[in-house]
N, C-alpha and C positions, 0 to 999 in steps of 0.2 A: 555385580550382584549387590543389591541393597543389604545393609546390615540391620536387619529388622530385629525387634524384640517381641517377646510374647506378651508382656504386660506393660501398661502405662503406669499403673499403680501396683503395690504389692501387699498392702495392709488390709486384707479382706477379712470380714467377720464370718462369712458363711460360704459354703460351696453347695450349690444345688446341682445334682446330677439328674438329668432327665433322659429317659430312654423313649424315643418315639417309635411308632409302629414301623416306619421306614421313611426314606427321603421324600416320597411322593404323598405320604399320609402323615401329617404332623400330629396325629392323635398321640396323647401321652400314655404309654404303657406303664411306666414306673417313674416315680420321682423319689429322690432321697435328699434330705437336707442335712448337711454336716455343719454343726455349729461349734465344734471344737477347733479353736483357732490354730492350735498346734498341728492338727491334721490338715487343715486348710493350707497352712504354710508349707507342710510337707509336699502337698500336691503342686503348689507353686514352684517349689525347688526342683521337683522331678521334671516338670514341664520345661523349666528354664534350662535344663541340661540337654534337652532335645534340640537338634539343629533347627533354627527358625526359618531358614531359607530352603523350602522344598525344591527339589530339582526335577520334579515331573508333575505332569497334569494327569488326572484320571477322570474318565467318564464312568458313571455308575448307572445301572439300570434302576427303574422305579422302585424296586423292592429292596434296595440297599439299606443296610442297617444304619441308624443315625442315633448317636448319643451326644448330648450337649452338656458341657460343664459350664456353669455360670458362677463366676467368682464375684461376690457381692460385698459391699460395705455399708449398705443401708440406703445410699443415694446413687450409687454408681455400680455398674456391672461390666465385667469383661467375659466374653464367651469363647470357649474352645470347643471345637467339634471333632468328633470321630465319625468317619464313614467307612463301613466295612472294615472295622478294627484298625483303621489308619488315621492318624491325626492330621488335620488340615493345618498347615503352617501359616504364620502371619503373611508370608509371601503369596498366599492362596494356592500354593502347590502342596505336594506331598513328598516326603522323603522316600527315595527309591529303596533305600536300605533302612530297615527298622532298627533303631538303636536299642540297646538293652533297656534304657530308660523308657522309651516308648512302649516296649513290650511289658515292662514292669507296671507302668501306669495303666495300661489296658487291663492287665490281670487284676490289679487292685480294684478298678472300677467294676469289672465284671463280678468279682467276688462281693463287692458291696451291694450291687443290684440284685444279686441272688438272695440277699437278706430281706428284700422288699417283696411283700406278697402281691401288691398291685397298687 
């Protein structure tokens, strides 16, 4: 199995969290821009603690939830996606067992999105 990493770079300036209607409808329901670099760094660190080599593939129906995290530095962006509350790993698979870091990350994202009215 490849030893993949989550990020090519790590010094991001912002994190853009986008909640789409679902995987078959890319309409944006909510967007949140986080510009506090300490918070952005925290999210990078939590993601890096999640195993990057997913051990299973999953098929989702057209109504599956989709949340995108875009880590940006002004000229470059790296995207991390959640589908049905599960993080898609760099290996393009999913982890069959949700780590406490993955659970924590999703809870934090969900809480932040609840603060956005639309």
